[in-house]
C-alpha positions, -999 to 999 in steps of 0.1 A, spaced: -75 -748 117 -110 -735 129 -109 -696 134 -121 -706 170 -92 -730 179 -61 -698 166 -46 -685 196 -61 -653 195 -95 -670 194 -88 -692 220 -78 -658 239 -111 -641 234 -131 -675 240 -115 -675 277 -119 -636 280 -154 -638 270 -156 -669 295 -143 -653 324 -163 -622 323 -191 -647 326 -181 -662 354 -177 -627 373 -211 -621 360 -223 -653 377 -206 -646 407 -223 -610 412 -261 -631 403 -254 -654 430 -248 -625 461 -275 -611 442 -303 -640 448 -284 -655 478 -307 -657 507 -283 -658 538 -295 -647 574 -273 -635 601 -272 -665 628 -255 -662 665 -224 -670 645 -217 -638 629 -189 -637 610 -180 -670 623 -210 -687 604 -193 -713 574 -221 -695 552 -212 -659 557 -178 -669 553 -183 -681 520 -199 -652 505 -162 -632 521 -144 -659 500 -166 -652 466 -157 -611 471 -129 -616 470 -124 -644 441 -144 -616 421 -117 -588 428 -91 -613 418 -107 -621 390 -119 -588 378 -75 -580 385 -64 -606 369 -85 -596 339 -72 -565 335 -32 -575 341 -40 -601 311 -56 -573 294 -25 -552 301 -3 -586 295 9 -581 327 13 -622 331 35 -623 360 14 -602 379 -23 -616 366 -7 -655 371 5 -648 406 -35 -630 415 -45 -663 399 -26 -682 422 -47 -667 449 -80 -673 430 -66 -709 436 -64 -706 478 -95 -691 478 -109 -721 458 -94 -744 484 -107 -724 513 -139 -731 502 -134 -769 497 -127 -767 539 -158 -750 544 -178 -775 528 -162 -803 535 -159 -795 572 -179 -762 579 -172 -751 617 -141 -771 625 -127 -756 592 -139 -717 608 -120 -727 638 -90 -736 622 -91 -700 602 -95 -685 633 -67 -709 652 -46 -704 617 -51 -662 621 -47 -664 657 -13 -681 650 -1 -658 629 -7 -628 650 16 -646 679 44 -648 650 45 -613 644 40 -606 684 67 -625 685 88 -610 658 79 -580 673 96 -586 708 128 -601 689 138 -566 672 134 -553 701 116 -523 689 108 -491 703 73 -493 720 45 -475 742 45 -490 776 4 -495 769 11 -509 734 37 -530 751 14 -543 779 -16 -549 757 6 -566 733 20 -592 764 -12 -600 775 -27 -608 740 7 -631 738 3 -645 772 -40 -654 762 -25 -670 733 -1 -690 751 -27 -705 773 -44 -717 744 -21 -741 731 -18 -724 698 16 -734 685 21 -742 649 -17 -746 643 -17 -729 606 -30 -738 572 -16 -744 540 -27 -742 509 -14 -779 503 -29 -796 527 -63 -775 527 -65 -787 488 -61 -824 496 -94 -826 515 -104 -837 481 -88 -854 459 -103 -841 425 -96 -804 441 -57 -815 456 -46 -829 416 -54 -783 410 -24 -780 435 1 -789 406 -15 -759 393 -10 -738 424 29 -748 430 31 -740 390 22 -702 395 41 -703 428 73 -709 409 73 -697 376 53 -661 385 42 -654 427 81 -662 437 113 -646 427 128 -679 420 154 -686 390 130 -694 370 109 -665 373 138 -643 373 148 -661 334 121 -639 322 137 -612 324 173 -624 310 185 -623 272 203 -656 260 233 -653 240 233 -615 241 261 -601 220 271 -574 245 276 -594 272 244 -602 301 212 -590 285 183 -581 305 146 -572 296 130 -555 316 96 -562 291 97 -598 285 78 -613 256 47 -626 269 36 -660 248 -1 -662 236 3 -700 256 10 -684 284 -23 -662 284 -43 -688 275 -35 -710 299 -36 -683 330 -72 -678 314 -78 -715 320 -62 -713 352 -81 -685 365 -117 -701 351 -110 -732 365 -100 -719 403 -133 -690 402 -157 -713 388 -150 -741 417 -153 -708 443 -186 -703 427 -201 -740 425 -187 -740 465 -205 -710 477 -232 -722 460 -239 -756 472 -229 -741 510 -258 -717 509 -284 -740 499 -282 -734 461 -290 -695 443 -309 -686 407 -280 -671 400 -259 -698 403 -282 -720 373 -256 -713 351 -227 -726 367 -235 -759 348 -233 -747 313 -197 -723 321 -182 -755 337 -192 -769 302 -180 -742 286 -148 -740 303 -140 -781 299 -146 -775 257 -124 -749 258 -99 -770 281 -100 -795 252 -94 -767 225 -69 -753 245 -51 -790 248 -57 -797 206 -34 -766 202 -9 -774 219 -6 -808 198 -7 -795 168 
């Protein structure tokens, strides 16, 4: 088997690719020409760049965690990158309409938080309680009931990206949530002295490879989306070659799994 197709070689290649994706994201920022419009923060281009900034931060954090072999934490942050991708798709496909849905989603969550505060009967200062009640009354007038966004619904805006929801669900089940699958990592089967626990479970190379693959896939997608929505940038000219490298590594990873 060629050296580049060993587990160690693939991990090094994926790591290099993700580092280059981060460099490309920075280059997009440096060469973007986005003017402030009357829409301000609600401008789809502005929001797209904030999503890119969040994705770049997530990418750097996940890479650090993978180096430290903190696979659960790395996969949880990679899951965030898929959410960033879905929200970027929403902006690309629906523009101002999706921005409104983002705002409604934010207000709906604030409303739920306000309701929880009242239901818990917490002691609030009079002026704080008055402002909160006024805020809740205003939200009720707007009819913002249950208008929340979900990753599954947003991912379905485009069929080609909707397929990645399977990966998002996998990252949710085996890492982000304390599911039975996730908790099984910390158990030792057939332990001679009874139930056994492992606080530093073995990290498999194939799972590191898979996490890098998901990370590259989602982050390249975000870069492509923001480059599209702001009309193209000099820094984004490398995106096609990065996507080609990602595809080649994905083929190599699939071949290694079958070997």
